[in-house]
MOPAC internal coordinates of N, CA, C and O (Angstrom, degrees):
PM7 1SCF
backbone

  N    0.0000 0     0.00 0     0.00 0    0    0    0
  C    1.4510 1     0.00 0     0.00 0    1    0    0
  C    1.5236 1   109.08 1     0.00 0    2    1    0
  O    1.2310 1   120.60 1   -53.88 1    3    2    1
  N    1.3108 1   116.46 1   126.12 1    3    2    1
  C    1.4587 1   122.31 1  -179.72 1    5    3    2
  C    1.5250 1   108.87 1  -100.01 1    6    5    3
  O    1.2310 1   120.26 1   -61.71 1    7    6    5
  N    1.3255 1   117.10 1   118.29 1    7    6    5
  C    1.4545 1   122.13 1  -177.69 1    9    7    6
  C    1.5148 1   109.12 1  -114.21 1   10    9    7
  O    1.2310 1   120.95 1   -46.78 1   11   10    9
  N    1.3199 1   115.79 1   133.22 1   11   10    9
  C    1.4653 1   120.20 1   177.42 1   13   11   10
  C    1.5287 1   108.84 1  -102.27 1   14   13   11
  O    1.2310 1   120.94 1   -57.66 1   15   14   13
  N    1.3282 1   115.80 1   122.34 1   15   14   13
  C    1.4545 1   120.28 1   177.88 1   17   15   14
  C    1.5118 1   108.28 1   -83.06 1   18   17   15
  O    1.2310 1   120.85 1   -54.72 1   19   18   17
  N    1.3428 1   115.97 1   125.28 1   19   18   17
  C    1.4628 1   120.52 1  -179.81 1   21   19   18
  C    1.5222 1   112.09 1   -99.41 1   22   21   19
  O    1.2310 1   120.59 1   147.95 1   23   22   21
  N    1.3062 1   116.49 1   -32.05 1   23   22   21
  C    1.4629 1   120.40 1  -176.95 1   25   23   22
  C    1.5176 1   110.00 1  -148.52 1   26   25   23
  O    1.2310 1   121.71 1   -28.89 1   27   26   25
  N    1.3352 1   114.32 1   151.11 1   27   26   25
  C    1.4486 1   121.67 1   173.49 1   29   27   26
  C    1.5173 1   107.06 1  -131.74 1   30   29   27
  O    1.2310 1   120.82 1   -46.00 1   31   30   29
  N    1.3199 1   116.04 1   134.00 1   31   30   29
  C    1.4532 1   121.15 1   178.73 1   33   31   30
  C    1.5182 1   107.85 1  -115.91 1   34   33   31
  O    1.2310 1   120.56 1   -49.91 1   35   34   33
  N    1.3257 1   116.54 1   130.09 1   35   34   33
  C    1.4571 1   121.98 1   178.92 1   37   35   34
  C    1.5149 1   110.13 1  -120.04 1   38   37   35
  O    1.2310 1   120.88 1   -33.45 1   39   38   37
  N    1.3087 1   115.92 1   146.55 1   39   38   37
  C    1.4512 1   122.88 1   169.15 1   41   39   38
  C    1.5223 1   104.79 1   -96.74 1   42   41   39
  O    1.2310 1   120.23 1   -75.82 1   43   42   41
  N    1.3080 1   117.16 1   104.18 1   43   42   41
  C    1.4609 1   121.18 1  -168.82 1   45   43   42
  C    1.5200 1   114.89 1   -68.99 1   46   45   43
  O    1.2310 1   119.66 1   118.07 1   47   46   45
  N    1.2863 1   118.25 1   -61.93 1   47   46   45
  C    1.4643 1   120.94 1  -169.05 1   49   47   46
  C    1.5178 1   112.45 1   -72.07 1   50   49   47
  O    1.2310 1   121.59 1   -64.31 1   51   50   49
  N    1.3191 1   114.55 1   115.69 1   51   50   49
  C    1.4547 1   121.28 1   179.68 1   53   51   50
  C    1.5128 1   113.87 1    87.46 1   54   53   51
  O    1.2310 1   119.93 1   168.71 1   55   54   53
  N    1.3164 1   117.73 1   -11.29 1   55   54   53
  C    1.4622 1   120.87 1  -179.37 1   57   55   54
  C    1.5188 1   110.14 1  -108.64 1   58   57   55
  O    1.2310 1   119.58 1   124.15 1   59   58   57
  N    1.3296 1   118.41 1   -55.85 1   59   58   57
  C    1.4620 1   119.84 1   177.96 1   61   59   58
  C    1.5244 1   112.42 1  -106.60 1   62   61   59
  O    1.2310 1   120.77 1   168.10 1   63   62   61
  N    1.3308 1   116.13 1   -11.90 1   63   62   61
  C    1.4563 1   118.74 1   177.24 1   65   63   62
  C    1.5196 1   109.71 1  -143.34 1   66   65   63
  O    1.2310 1   121.47 1   -22.01 1   67   66   65
  N    1.2986 1   114.79 1   157.99 1   67   66   65
  C    1.4490 1   121.31 1   177.38 1   69   67   66
  C    1.5094 1   110.01 1  -136.05 1   70   69   67
  O    1.2310 1   120.67 1    -7.51 1   71   70   69
  N    1.3113 1   116.33 1   172.49 1   71   70   69
  C    1.4581 1   120.39 1   178.76 1   73   71   70
  C    1.5227 1   108.51 1   -82.90 1   74   73   71
  O    1.2310 1   120.84 1   -51.63 1   75   74   73
  N    1.3174 1   116.01 1   128.37 1   75   74   73
  C    1.4514 1   122.98 1   175.96 1   77   75   74
  C    1.5297 1   107.17 1   -83.52 1   78   77   75
  O    1.2310 1   120.73 1   -84.45 1   79   78   77
  N    1.3096 1   116.22 1    95.55 1   79   78   77
  C    1.4700 1   121.37 1  -174.02 1   81   79   78
  C    1.5261 1   112.38 1   -60.48 1   82   81   79
  O    1.2310 1   120.19 1   145.66 1   83   82   81
  N    1.3329 1   117.25 1   -34.34 1   83   82   81
  C    1.4614 1   119.41 1   177.89 1   85   83   82
  C    1.5284 1   111.43 1   -62.87 1   86   85   83
  O    1.2310 1   120.57 1   141.58 1   87   86   85
  N    1.3175 1   116.51 1   -38.42 1   87   86   85
  C    1.4653 1   119.94 1   178.74 1   89   87   86
  C    1.5313 1   110.38 1   -67.77 1   90   89   87
  O    1.2310 1   120.41 1   140.60 1   91   90   89
  N    1.3290 1   116.83 1   -39.40 1   91   90   89
  C    1.4617 1   120.74 1   179.47 1   93   91   90
  C    1.5270 1   110.67 1   -62.72 1   94   93   91
  O    1.2310 1   120.54 1   140.31 1   95   94   93
  N    1.3348 1   116.58 1   -39.69 1   95   94   93
  C    1.4623 1   121.11 1  -173.96 1   97   95   94
  C    1.5234 1   112.66 1   -90.49 1   98   97   95
  O    1.2310 1   120.18 1   138.57 1   99   98   97
  N    1.3490 1   117.25 1   -41.43 1   99   98   97
  C    1.4593 1   120.16 1  -170.92 1  101   99   98
  C    1.5335 1   114.78 1  -116.32 1  102  101   99
  O    1.2310 1   119.72 1   166.16 1  103  102  101
  N    1.3305 1   118.14 1   -13.84 1  103  102  101
  C    1.4576 1   121.34 1  -173.03 1  105  103  102
  C    1.5196 1   114.47 1   -68.06 1  106  105  103
  O    1.2310 1   121.49 1    -9.14 1  107  106  105
  N    1.3197 1   114.76 1   170.86 1  107  106  105
  C    1.4621 1   120.86 1  -178.72 1  109  107  106
  C    1.5253 1   111.92 1   -60.10 1  110  109  107
  O    1.2310 1   120.33 1   147.76 1  111  110  109
  N    1.3256 1   116.98 1   -32.24 1  111  110  109
  C    1.4700 1   121.30 1  -179.33 1  113  111  110
  C    1.5229 1   111.48 1  -103.07 1  114  113  111
  O    1.2310 1   120.26 1  -157.03 1  115  114  113
  N    1.3311 1   117.11 1    22.97 1  115  114  113
  C    1.4655 1   122.05 1  -174.61 1  117  115  114
  C    1.5297 1   111.85 1   -54.16 1  118  117  115
  O    1.2310 1   122.29 1   -28.25 1  119  118  117
  N    1.3066 1   113.22 1   151.75 1  119  118  117
  C    1.4555 1   120.03 1   177.51 1  121  119  118
  C    1.5166 1   110.11 1   -77.71 1  122  121  119
  O    1.2310 1   120.95 1   -39.42 1  123  122  121
  N    1.3051 1   115.78 1   140.58 1  123  122  121
  C    1.4588 1   121.04 1   171.37 1  125  123  122
  C    1.5288 1   106.55 1   -84.12 1  126  125  123
  O    1.2310 1   120.49 1   -23.86 1  127  126  125
  N    1.2998 1   116.66 1   156.14 1  127  126  125
  C    1.4570 1   121.63 1  -175.57 1  129  127  126
  C    1.5281 1   112.00 1   -51.48 1  130  129  127
  O    1.2310 1   120.28 1   137.04 1  131  130  129
  N    1.3218 1   117.08 1   -42.96 1  131  130  129
  C    1.4633 1   119.54 1  -177.74 1  133  131  130
  C    1.5335 1   112.48 1   -69.68 1  134  133  131
  O    1.2310 1   119.76 1   165.48 1  135  134  133
  N    1.3263 1   118.06 1   -14.52 1  135  134  133
  C    1.4589 1   121.62 1  -178.14 1  137  135  134
  C    1.5268 1   113.25 1   -89.89 1  138  137  135
  O    1.2310 1   119.89 1   160.33 1  139  138  137
  N    1.3232 1   117.81 1   -19.67 1  139  138  137
  C    1.4619 1   121.35 1  -173.10 1  141  139  138
  C    1.5252 1   111.23 1   -57.83 1  142  141  139
  O    1.2310 1   120.33 1   134.38 1  143  142  141
  N    1.3207 1   116.98 1   -45.62 1  143  142  141
  C    1.4726 1   120.97 1  -179.82 1  145  143  142
  C    1.5313 1   111.10 1   -56.40 1  146  145  143
  O    1.2310 1   120.49 1   136.36 1  147  146  145
  N    1.3209 1   116.68 1   -43.64 1  147  146  145
  C    1.4589 1   120.62 1  -176.59 1  149  147  146
  C    1.5241 1   112.08 1   -75.75 1  150  149  147
  O    1.2310 1   120.58 1   148.53 1  151  150  149
  N    1.3276 1   116.49 1   -31.47 1  151  150  149
  C    1.4619 1   120.22 1   174.16 1  153  151  150
  C    1.5254 1   109.60 1   -61.85 1  154  153  151
  O    1.2310 1   120.51 1   133.26 1  155  154  153
  N    1.3462 1   116.64 1   -46.74 1  155  154  153
  C    1.4639 1   120.74 1   179.08 1  157  155  154
  C    1.5240 1   110.47 1   -63.94 1  158  157  155
  O    1.2310 1   120.32 1   138.24 1  159  158  157
  N    1.3373 1   116.99 1   -41.76 1  159  158  157
  C    1.4723 1   120.10 1   176.63 1  161  159  158
  C    1.5309 1   109.90 1   -57.68 1  162  161  159
  O    1.2310 1   120.93 1   134.86 1  163  162  161
  N    1.3382 1   115.83 1   -45.14 1  163  162  161
  C    1.4657 1   120.20 1  -176.73 1  165  163  162
  C    1.5202 1   112.12 1   -64.69 1  166  165  163
  O    1.2310 1   120.14 1   129.93 1  167  166  165
  N    1.3364 1   117.33 1   -50.07 1  167  166  165
  C    1.4686 1   118.90 1  -173.14 1  169  167  166
  C    1.5193 1   113.31 1   -77.32 1  170  169  167
  O    1.2310 1   119.61 1   168.89 1  171  170  169
  N    1.3256 1   118.36 1   -11.11 1  171  170  169
  C    1.4643 1   120.67 1   176.96 1  173  171  170
  C    1.5281 1   111.95 1  -107.83 1  174  173  171
  O    1.2310 1   120.57 1  -171.54 1  175  174  173
  N    1.3193 1   116.52 1     8.46 1  175  174  173
  C    1.4706 1   121.27 1  -175.83 1  177  175  174
  C    1.5254 1   112.42 1   -83.11 1  178  177  175
  O    1.2310 1   121.74 1   -18.34 1  179  178  177
  N    1.3023 1   114.28 1   161.66 1  179  178  177
  C    1.4705 1   120.81 1   173.65 1  181  179  178
  C    1.5282 1   109.35 1   -64.79 1  182  181  179
  O    1.2310 1   120.36 1   141.15 1  183  182  181
  N    1.3275 1   116.93 1   -38.85 1  183  182  181
  C    1.4725 1   120.63 1   179.57 1  185  183  182
  C    1.5273 1   110.92 1   -59.49 1  186  185  183
  O    1.2310 1   120.46 1   138.49 1  187  186  185
  N    1.3099 1   116.72 1   -41.51 1  187  186  185
  C    1.4647 1   120.63 1   179.50 1  189  187  186
  C    1.5294 1   110.58 1   -66.98 1  190  189  187
  O    1.2310 1   120.17 1   139.04 1  191  190  189
  N    1.3332 1   117.28 1   -40.96 1  191  190  189
  C    1.4724 1   120.07 1   176.78 1  193  191  190
  C    1.5261 1   110.73 1   -60.72 1  194  193  191
  O    1.2310 1   120.75 1   137.84 1  195  194  193
  N    1.3224 1   116.18 1   -42.16 1  195  194  193
  C    1.4695 1   120.02 1   178.53 1  197  195  194
  C    1.5258 1   110.35 1   -65.26 1  198  197  195
  O    1.2310 1   120.62 1   138.59 1  199  198  197
  N    1.3291 1   116.42 1   -41.41 1  199  198  197
  C    1.4678 1   120.18 1   178.08 1  201  199  198
  C    1.5250 1   110.92 1   -60.87 1  202  201  199
  O    1.2310 1   120.18 1   140.73 1  203  202  201
  N    1.3335 1   117.26 1   -39.27 1  203  202  201
  C    1.4653 1   120.66 1   178.84 1  205  203  202
  C    1.5233 1   112.63 1   -64.84 1  206  205  203
  O    1.2310 1   120.27 1   157.77 1  207  206  205
  N    1.3064 1   117.09 1   -22.23 1  207  206  205
  C    1.4683 1   120.87 1   176.58 1  209  207  206
  C    1.5215 1   111.78 1   -82.09 1  210  209  207
  O    1.2310 1   120.54 1   174.86 1  211  210  209
  N    1.3343 1   116.58 1    -5.14 1  211  210  209
  C    1.4649 1   120.91 1   178.26 1  213  211  210
  C    1.5106 1   113.89 1    86.19 1  214  213  211
  O    1.2310 1   120.23 1  -169.78 1  215  214  213
  N    1.3213 1   117.17 1    10.22 1  215  214  213
  C    1.4659 1   119.98 1  -178.75 1  217  215  214
  C    1.5271 1   110.79 1   -72.36 1  218  217  215
  O    1.2310 1   120.70 1   138.22 1  219  218  217
  N    1.3310 1   116.27 1   -41.78 1  219  218  217
  C    1.4689 1   119.75 1   173.50 1  221  219  218
  C    1.5210 1   106.99 1   -88.87 1  222  221  219
  O    1.2310 1   120.73 1   -49.10 1  223  222  221
  N    1.2943 1   116.21 1   130.90 1  223  222  221
  C    1.4662 1   120.56 1  -174.66 1  225  223  222
  C    1.5233 1   113.09 1   -92.17 1  226  225  223
  O    1.2310 1   119.89 1   162.12 1  227  226  225
  N    1.3285 1   117.81 1   -17.88 1  227  226  225
  C    1.4602 1   120.34 1  -177.36 1  229  227  226
  C    1.5258 1   109.84 1  -132.71 1  230  229  227
  O    1.2310 1   121.05 1   -18.00 1  231  230  229
  N    1.3246 1   115.61 1   162.00 1  231  230  229
  C    1.4591 1   120.45 1   174.00 1  233  231  230
  C    1.5283 1   109.81 1   -61.07 1  234  233  231
  O    1.2310 1   120.62 1   141.45 1  235  234  233
  N    1.3198 1   116.43 1   -38.55 1  235  234  233
  C    1.4701 1   119.93 1  -177.95 1  237  235  234
  C    1.5269 1   111.13 1   -61.22 1  238  237  235
  O    1.2310 1   119.92 1   138.05 1  239  238  237
  N    1.3090 1   117.76 1   -41.95 1  239  238  237
  C    1.4673 1   119.84 1   176.83 1  241  239  238
  C    1.5297 1   110.60 1   -60.97 1  242  241  239
  O    1.2310 1   121.01 1   138.83 1  243  242  241
  N    1.3244 1   115.66 1   -41.17 1  243  242  241
  C    1.4606 1   120.01 1   179.05 1  245  243  242
  C    1.5197 1   110.87 1   -66.01 1  246  245  243
  O    1.2310 1   120.31 1   137.17 1  247  246  245
  N    1.3190 1   117.01 1   -42.83 1  247  246  245
  C    1.4698 1   120.88 1   179.14 1  249  247  246
  C    1.5246 1   110.52 1   -61.76 1  250  249  247
  O    1.2310 1   120.38 1   139.50 1  251  250  249
  N    1.3225 1   116.87 1   -40.50 1  251  250  249
  C    1.4659 1   119.90 1   178.06 1  253  251  250
  C    1.5292 1   110.70 1   -63.80 1  254  253  251
  O    1.2310 1   120.47 1   141.00 1  255  254  253
  N    1.3257 1   116.71 1   -39.00 1  255  254  253
  C    1.4676 1   120.45 1   177.22 1  257  255  254
  C    1.5282 1   110.44 1   -67.04 1  258  257  255
  O    1.2310 1   120.10 1   140.93 1  259  258  257
  N    1.3358 1   117.42 1   -39.07 1  259  258  257
  C    1.4666 1   120.85 1   176.08 1  261  259  258
  C    1.5287 1   110.72 1   -61.54 1  262  261  259
  O    1.2310 1   120.90 1   138.12 1  263  262  261
  N    1.3218 1   115.89 1   -41.88 1  263  262  261
  C    1.4708 1   120.41 1   179.65 1  265  263  262
  C    1.5270 1   110.87 1   -62.50 1  266  265  263
  O    1.2310 1   120.42 1   143.52 1  267  266  265
  N    1.3262 1   116.79 1   -36.48 1  267  266  265
  C    1.4671 1   119.79 1   176.58 1  269  267  266
  C    1.5274 1   111.09 1   -69.55 1  270  269  267
  O    1.2310 1   121.11 1   142.96 1  271  270  269
  N    1.3303 1   115.48 1   -37.04 1  271  270  269
  C    1.4624 1   120.38 1  -178.35 1  273  271  270
  C    1.5355 1   111.69 1   -72.74 1  274  273  271
  O    1.2310 1   120.54 1   146.04 1  275  274  273
  N    1.3262 1   116.57 1   -33.96 1  275  274  273
  C    1.4672 1   121.93 1  -178.42 1  277  275  274
  C    1.5302 1   109.72 1  -125.42 1  278  277  275
  O    1.2310 1   120.07 1  -104.04 1  279  278  277
  N    1.3238 1   117.48 1    75.96 1  279  278  277
  C    1.4732 1   120.44 1  -177.89 1  281  279  278
  C    1.5274 1   111.54 1   -55.74 1  282  281  279
  O    1.2310 1   121.46 1   -41.59 1  283  282  281
  N    1.3291 1   114.82 1   138.41 1  283  282  281
  C    1.4580 1   120.93 1   178.55 1  285  283  282
  C    1.5179 1   114.42 1    84.26 1  286  285  283
  O    1.2310 1   119.88 1  -179.87 1  287  286  285
  N    1.3350 1   117.83 1     0.13 1  287  286  285
  C    1.4714 1   121.52 1  -177.64 1  289  287  286
  C    1.5305 1   112.03 1  -117.99 1  290  289  287
  O    1.2310 1   120.18 1  -165.87 1  291  290  289
  N    1.3298 1   117.26 1    14.13 1  291  290  289
  C    1.4689 1   119.71 1  -174.93 1  293  291  290
  C    1.5288 1   112.16 1   -59.09 1  294  293  291
  O    1.2310 1   119.84 1   134.50 1  295  294  293
  N    1.3155 1   117.90 1   -45.50 1  295  294  293
  C    1.4690 1   120.75 1  -177.32 1  297  295  294
  C    1.5301 1   110.87 1   -58.38 1  298  297  295
  O    1.2310 1   120.46 1   132.91 1  299  298  297
  N    1.3262 1   116.72 1   -47.09 1  299  298  297
  C    1.4598 1   120.69 1  -178.41 1  301  299  298
  C    1.5314 1   112.00 1   -67.65 1  302  301  299
  O    1.2310 1   120.65 1   137.69 1  303  302  301
  N    1.3236 1   116.37 1   -42.31 1  303  302  301
  C    1.4593 1   120.23 1   178.78 1  305  303  302
  C    1.5267 1   111.17 1   -67.39 1  306  305  303
  O    1.2310 1   120.53 1   141.31 1  307  306  305
  N    1.3082 1   116.60 1   -38.69 1  307  306  305
  C    1.4671 1   120.62 1   177.25 1  309  307  306
  C    1.5246 1   109.86 1   -62.09 1  310  309  307
  O    1.2310 1   120.40 1   139.92 1  311  310  309
  N    1.3218 1   116.85 1   -40.08 1  311  310  309
  C    1.4647 1   121.69 1  -179.39 1  313  311  310
  C    1.5242 1   111.31 1   -59.59 1  314  313  311
  O    1.2310 1   119.78 1   133.93 1  315  314  313
  N    1.3293 1   118.03 1   -46.07 1  315  314  313
  C    1.4646 1   119.15 1  -178.00 1  317  315  314
  C    1.5255 1   112.27 1   -82.61 1  318  317  315
  O    1.2310 1   119.81 1   145.79 1  319  318  317
  N    1.3243 1   117.97 1   -34.21 1  319  318  317
  C    1.4669 1   120.32 1  -175.82 1  321  319  318
  C    1.5251 1   111.58 1   -79.65 1  322  321  319
  O    1.2310 1   120.16 1   153.40 1  323  322  321
  N    1.3222 1   117.29 1   -26.60 1  323  322  321
  C    1.4618 1   120.32 1  -178.65 1  325  323  322
  C    1.5184 1   112.75 1   -81.23 1  326  325  323
  O    1.2310 1   120.00 1   161.48 1  327  326  325
  N    1.3189 1   117.61 1   -18.52 1  327  326  325
  C    1.4617 1   120.83 1  -178.57 1  329  327  326
  C    1.5063 1   111.91 1   -71.63 1  330  329  327
  O    1.2310 1   121.21 1    10.57 1  331  330  329
  N    1.2922 1   115.28 1  -169.43 1  331  330  329
  C    1.4694 1   121.41 1   179.69 1  333  331  330
  C    1.5162 1   111.20 1   -91.83 1  334  333  331
  O    1.2310 1   120.65 1  -136.25 1  335  334  333
  N    1.3246 1   116.36 1    43.75 1  335  334  333
  C    1.4596 1   119.92 1  -176.23 1  337  335  334
  C    1.5172 1   112.85 1   -68.11 1  338  337  335
  O    1.2310 1   120.08 1   167.91 1  339  338  337
  N    1.3329 1   117.46 1   -12.09 1  339  338  337
  C    1.4655 1   118.92 1   174.94 1  341  339  338
  C    1.5250 1   110.50 1   -60.72 1  342  341  339
  O    1.2310 1   120.58 1   155.37 1  343  342  341
  N    1.3520 1   116.50 1   -24.63 1  343  342  341
  C    1.4635 1   120.09 1   179.12 1  345  343  342
  C    1.5227 1   111.69 1   -67.06 1  346  345  343
  O    1.2310 1   119.72 1   167.32 1  347  346  345
  N    1.3287 1   118.14 1   -12.68 1  347  346  345
  C    1.4576 1   121.43 1   178.67 1  349  347  346
  C    1.5191 1   112.15 1   -73.48 1  350  349  347
  O    1.2310 1   120.09 1   160.64 1  351  350  349
  N    1.3194 1   117.44 1   -19.36 1  351  350  349
  C    1.4553 1   121.57 1  -175.40 1  353  351  350
  C    1.5253 1   110.15 1   -99.74 1  354  353  351
  O    1.2310 1   120.48 1   -36.08 1  355  354  353
  N    1.3093 1   116.69 1   143.92 1  355  354  353
  C    1.4641 1   120.89 1   179.54 1  357  355  354
  C    1.5243 1   109.50 1  -138.14 1  358  357  355
  O    1.2310 1   121.18 1   -34.98 1  359  358  357
  N    1.3300 1   115.35 1   145.02 1  359  358  357
  C    1.4658 1   120.31 1   174.97 1  361  359  358
  C    1.5163 1   108.81 1   -71.57 1  362  361  359
  O    1.2310 1   120.58 1   -39.12 1  363  362  361
  N    1.3174 1   116.50 1   140.88 1  363  362  361
  C    1.4531 1   120.37 1   173.22 1  365  363  362
  C    1.5297 1   108.10 1   -67.63 1  366  365  363
  O    1.2310 1   119.83 1   -38.61 1  367  366  365
  N    1.3327 1   117.93 1   141.39 1  367  366  365
  C    1.4762 1   120.69 1  -176.69 1  369  367  366
  C    1.5281 1   114.42 1   -54.51 1  370  369  367
  O    1.2310 1   119.33 1   138.26 1  371  370  369
  N    1.3273 1   118.88 1   -41.74 1  371  370  369
  C    1.4716 1   120.63 1   179.58 1  373  371  370
  C    1.5254 1   111.41 1   -64.97 1  374  373  371
  O    1.2310 1   120.91 1   145.13 1  375  374  373
  N    1.3255 1   115.86 1   -34.87 1  375  374  373
  C    1.4684 1   120.11 1   178.59 1  377  375  374
  C    1.5226 1   109.76 1   -69.56 1  378  377  375
  O    1.2310 1   120.57 1   137.21 1  379  378  377
  N    1.3318 1   116.52 1   -42.79 1  379  378  377
  C    1.4686 1   120.25 1   177.22 1  381  379  378
  C    1.5207 1   110.30 1   -56.00 1  382  381  379
  O    1.2310 1   120.74 1   134.65 1  383  382  381
  N    1.3512 1   116.18 1   -45.35 1  383  382  381
  C    1.4681 1   121.08 1   179.79 1  385  383  382
  C    1.5257 1   110.55 1   -61.84 1  386  385  383
  O    1.2310 1   120.10 1   135.49 1  387  386  385
  N    1.3335 1   117.41 1   -44.51 1  387  386  385
  C    1.4611 1   121.58 1   178.90 1  389  387  386
  C    1.5330 1   110.41 1   -60.86 1  390  389  387
  O    1.2310 1   120.37 1   133.48 1  391  390  389
  N    1.3165 1   116.91 1   -46.52 1  391  390  389
  C    1.4746 1   120.30 1  -179.66 1  393  391  390
  C    1.5244 1   111.21 1   -61.78 1  394  393  391
  O    1.2310 1   120.45 1   138.75 1  395  394  393
  N    1.3316 1   116.74 1   -41.25 1  395  394  393
  C    1.4512 1   119.84 1   177.25 1  397  395  394
  C    1.5259 1   111.13 1   -61.40 1  398  397  395
  O    1.2310 1   120.11 1   138.79 1  399  398  397
  N    1.3255 1   117.39 1   -41.21 1  399  398  397
  C    1.4613 1   121.53 1   178.62 1  401  399  398
  C    1.5306 1   110.79 1   -64.74 1  402  401  399
  O    1.2310 1   120.71 1   137.63 1  403  402  401
  N    1.3336 1   116.24 1   -42.37 1  403  402  401
  C    1.4640 1   120.08 1   179.51 1  405  403  402
  C    1.5256 1   111.34 1   -63.65 1  406  405  403
  O    1.2310 1   120.77 1   140.78 1  407  406  405
  N    1.3131 1   116.12 1   -39.22 1  407  406  405
  C    1.4633 1   120.30 1  -179.15 1  409  407  406
  C    1.5329 1   111.91 1   -70.05 1  410  409  407
  O    1.2310 1   120.24 1   151.65 1  411  410  409
  N    1.3288 1   117.15 1   -28.35 1  411  410  409
  C    1.4654 1   120.18 1   177.94 1  413  411  410
  C    1.5246 1   112.32 1   -72.08 1  414  413  411
  O    1.2310 1   120.48 1   150.16 1  415  414  413
  N    1.3230 1   116.70 1   -29.84 1  415  414  413
  C    1.4733 1   120.71 1  -174.81 1  417  415  414
  C    1.4803 1   113.66 1   -90.26 1  418  417  415
  O    1.2310 1   120.10 1   180.00 1  419  418  417

C-alpha cells in the first residue's frame, strides 16, 4: 500500500525540542538575571501558547498580547521576547534524524 503524507503536526516544546540551558546561561544571547523572570512569564503565558498555534503571525503581535496579559510589564517582556531567544531551543537529535528522513522521502 502506497500512502502519501500530506501533513505532519508536531508538538514542539518538550516533544521535538527542548531548552538548551547552556545557551540560556552562557550563550551570546544569554539571559541576564533580571530577564529570567520575564522569560519564564513569556514562555508560560497564554499569549505564547496562542503564538505557538500560529494565530499571531509576528513577534510584535505576540508582544502586544503579552502586554495585555501582563499590564505594566511590556518593556521587560519586549526586551526578552524581541531578542534572539529562539536560539535557546534545540531539536532533539532523534527528532532531527527523523525530520531529515521525512524530508528525503
